[in-house]
C-alpha positions as CSV (number, residue, x, y, z in Angstrom):
1,X,77.6,22.0,138.7
2,X,78.8,18.5,138.0
3,X,75.3,17.4,137.2
4,X,74.9,20.3,134.7
5,X,78.2,19.3,132.9
6,X,77.1,15.6,132.9
7,X,73.7,16.5,131.4
8,X,75.4,18.8,128.9
9,X,77.7,16.0,127.7
10,X,74.8,13.6,127.5
11,X,72.8,16.1,125.4
12,X,75.8,16.7,123.1
13,X,76.2,12.9,122.6
14,X,72.5,12.5,121.8
15,X,72.6,15.4,119.4
16,X,75.7,14.0,117.7
17,X,74.1,10.6,117.3
18,X,70.9,12.1,115.9
19,X,73.0,14.2,113.5
20,X,74.8,11.1,112.3
21,X,71.5,9.3,111.8
22,X,70.0,12.2,109.9
23,X,73.1,12.4,107.7
24,X,72.9,8.7,106.9
25,X,69.1,8.9,106.1
26,X,69.8,11.9,103.9
27,X,72.6,10.1,102.1
28,X,70.3,7.0,101.6
29,X,67.6,9.3,100.2
30,X,69.9,11.0,97.8
31,X,71.1,7.6,96.5
32,X,67.5,6.4,96.1
33,X,66.6,9.6,94.2
34,X,69.5,9.3,91.9
35,X,68.6,5.7,91.1
36,X,65.0,6.7,90.4
37,X,66.2,9.6,88.3
38,X,68.3,7.2,86.2
39,X,65.4,4.8,85.8
40,X,63.1,7.6,84.7
41,X,65.6,8.9,82.2
42,X,66.1,5.4,80.8
43,X,62.3,5.0,80.5
44,X,61.9,8.4,78.9
45,X,64.6,7.7,76.3
46,X,62.9,4.4,75.5
47,X,59.5,6.1,75.1
48,X,61.0,8.8,73.0
49,X,62.6,6.3,70.6
50,X,59.4,4.4,70.3
51,X,57.4,7.6,69.6
52,X,60.0,8.6,67.0
53,X,59.7,5.2,65.2
54,X,55.9,5.5,65.3
55,X,56.0,9.0,63.8
56,X,58.3,7.8,61.0
57,X,56.0,4.8,60.2
58,X,52.7,6.8,60.5
59,X,53.4,10.5,59.6
60,X,49.8,11.3,58.7
61,X,48.4,10.0,62.0
62,X,51.1,11.8,63.9
63,X,50.3,15.1,62.1
64,X,46.6,14.7,62.8
65,X,47.3,14.0,66.5
66,X,49.5,17.0,66.7
67,X,46.9,19.2,64.9
68,X,44.2,18.0,67.3
69,X,46.4,18.6,70.3
70,X,47.3,22.1,69.1
71,X,43.6,23.0,68.5
72,X,42.6,21.7,72.0
73,X,45.4,23.6,73.6
74,X,44.5,26.7,71.7
75,X,40.9,26.5,72.7
76,X,41.9,26.0,76.4
77,X,44.3,28.9,76.3
78,X,41.8,31.2,74.6
79,X,39.2,30.4,77.2
80,X,41.7,31.1,80.0
81,X,42.7,34.4,78.5
82,X,39.2,35.6,77.9
83,X,38.2,35.4,81.5
């Protein structure tokens, strides 16, 4: 009976250590993901500002690009819906 209790205590200790290690790994991963999210948001804002400046400087090119993109998207959607 004493062996069983000793084994039970050892198992509980091991499980507790693993639980702590998993919690630490999870916390580290959350921090890394938050940093990556912040970096991506910063990059996206930068790209948006650059695109906005480009559109203001070149409205005709931007309109043509949007028109071509819309036509391509329309053709693709039409082909998908006609199957």
